[in-house]
LOPAVO-411938 format. One line per 2 residues: number of its first residue (from 1); their letters; for each residue x, y, z of N, C-alpha, C, O. Coordinates in steps of 0.2 Angstrom, whole numbers. Atoms other than C-alpha are relative to their C-alpha. Layout:
NUM = a = X:Y:Z:X:Y:Z:X:Y:Z:X:Y:Z; ...
% end
This chain:
1 = xx = -6:-4:-5:-28:-37:-73:-3:2:6:-8:6:6; 2:-2:-8:-30:-36:-54:3:7:0:8:8:-3
3 = xx = -3:-5:-1:-28:-19:-48:0:2:7:-6:2:10; 0:1:-7:-22:-18:-30:1:7:2:5:10:-1
5 = xx = -1:-7:-4:-23:-1:-19:2:-1:5:-2:-5:8; -2:0:-7:-14:1:-3:2:7:1:7:10:0
7 = xx = -3:-8:-3:-14:18:5:1:-1:8:-2:-6:11; -2:-1:-6:-7:23:21:4:7:2:4:11:-2
9 = xx = -1:-6:-2:1:36:30:8:1:-3:11:-5:-3; -5:-1:2:19:42:22:5:-2:5:4:-3:11
11 = xx = -4:4:-5:35:36:29:5:-5:-2:11:-4:-2; -4:6:3:40:21:21:5:1:-4:4:7:-6
13 = xx = -6:1:3:56:18:12:-1:-1:-6:-7:-3:-6; 0:0:6:57:18:-6:2:-8:0:-1:-12:-5
15 = xx = -2:5:0:66:1:-3:-7:-5:2:-9:-9:-1; 6:3:-5:51:-5:10:-5:-2:-7:-6:-7:-8
17 = xx = 4:1:3:39:-1:-4:0:-4:-7:-4:-6:-10; -2:6:5:48:-11:-18:-1:-6:3:-5:-9:-1
19 = xx = 1:4:-3:48:-25:-6:-8:-2:1:-10:-8:0; 8:1:-2:29:-23:-1:-4:0:-8:-10:-2:-8
21 = xx = 3:0:7:24:-21:-22:2:-7:-1:-3:-11:-1; -2:6:1:34:-37:-25:-3:-6:3:-6:-11:-1
23 = xx = 3:5:-3:27:-48:-12:-8:0:-1:-11:-6:-1; 8:0:1:8:-42:-14:-1:-2:-7:-6:-5:-7
25 = xx = 1:2:8:10:-45:-34:1:-7:1:-3:-11:-1; -1:7:0:16:-61:-30:-6:-5:3:-7:-10:-1
27 = xx = 5:4:-3:2:-68:-18:-6:3:-6:-10:-2:-8; 6:-1:2:-12:-60:-28:0:-3:-9:-5:-4:-13
29 = xx = -1:2:7:-4:-66:-46:-2:-8:3:-7:-10:0; 1:8:-1:-5:-85:-37:-6:0:2:-9:-5:1
31 = xx = 7:2:-2:-22:-83:-30:-5:2:-7:-9:-2:-8; 1:1:8:-27:-78:-49:2:-4:-4:0:-4:-10
33 = xx = -4:5:6:-16:-90:-58:0:5:-6:-3:5:-11; 0:-4:6:-11:-76:-68:8:2:1:11:2:6
35 = xx = -7:-2:-1:8:-70:-73:-1:6:4:-6:9:5; 0:-8:-6:14:-56:-60:0:5:-4:-3:11:-3
37 = xx = 1:-7:5:16:-45:-76:-7:4:-1:-8:10:-2; 7:-3:2:-4:-43:-76:-1:3:7:-6:7:6
39 = xx = 2:-3:-6:-4:-36:-58:3:7:0:9:8:-1; -1:-9:-2:-4:-17:-54:-1:2:7:-6:0:10
41 = xx = 0:-2:-7:-1:-10:-38:1:8:1:7:10:0; 0:-8:-2:-6:9:-33:1:0:9:-3:-3:13
43 = xx = -2:-1:-5:3:15:-18:-1:7:1:0:12:-2; 3:-7:0:-5:30:-10:4:2:8:4:-2:13
45 = xx = -2:-2:-7:3:40:5:-3:6:2:-4:11:-2; 3:-5:-3:-5:52:16:5:3:7:9:-1:10
47 = xx = -4:-2:-6:3:65:30:-5:-2:6:-11:-2:6; 3:1:-6:-3:61:47:-5:7:1:-9:6:6
49 = xx = 5:-5:0:-14:79:45:-5:-3:-3:-11:-1:-2; 7:3:6:-24:69:32:-4:-4:2:-9:-5:-1
51 = xx = 2:7:-2:-27:54:43:-3:1:6:0:3:11; 3:0:-7:-40:52:56:-2:-8:2:-5:-11:-2
53 = xx = 2:6:-4:-43:37:67:-4:0:6:-5:6:8; 4:-2:-7:-53:36:83:-2:7:3:-2:9:9
55 = xx = 0:-7:-1:-58:53:80:4:6:0:2:12:0; -5:-6:1:-42:63:80:4:-2:-5:4:-8:-8
57 = xx = -6:0:5:-29:67:68:7:-5:3:9:-5:9; -6:2:-3:-15:56:68:6:4:2:11:2:6
59 = xx = -6:-5:-3:-3:71:71:-2:3:6:1:6:10; 1:-1:-8:-13:74:86:1:-5:6:0:-5:12
61 = xx = -1:7:-8:-9:57:95:5:1:3:10:3:-1; -7:0:-2:4:57:107:3:-7:2:9:-8:4
% end
């Protein structure tokens, strides 16, 4: 049972999350030759204050 973890900033709509989970699950199921029901996708969201990139918090970027 493959487990896929996706982490990113908050702000993605529930509709887009559904679409993303479906597409990722299809690709991984195909790659492993497994039924899609065996694929688990974990989606984590973070606030811009909790993500640093290039030495700065995303909330500090302009």
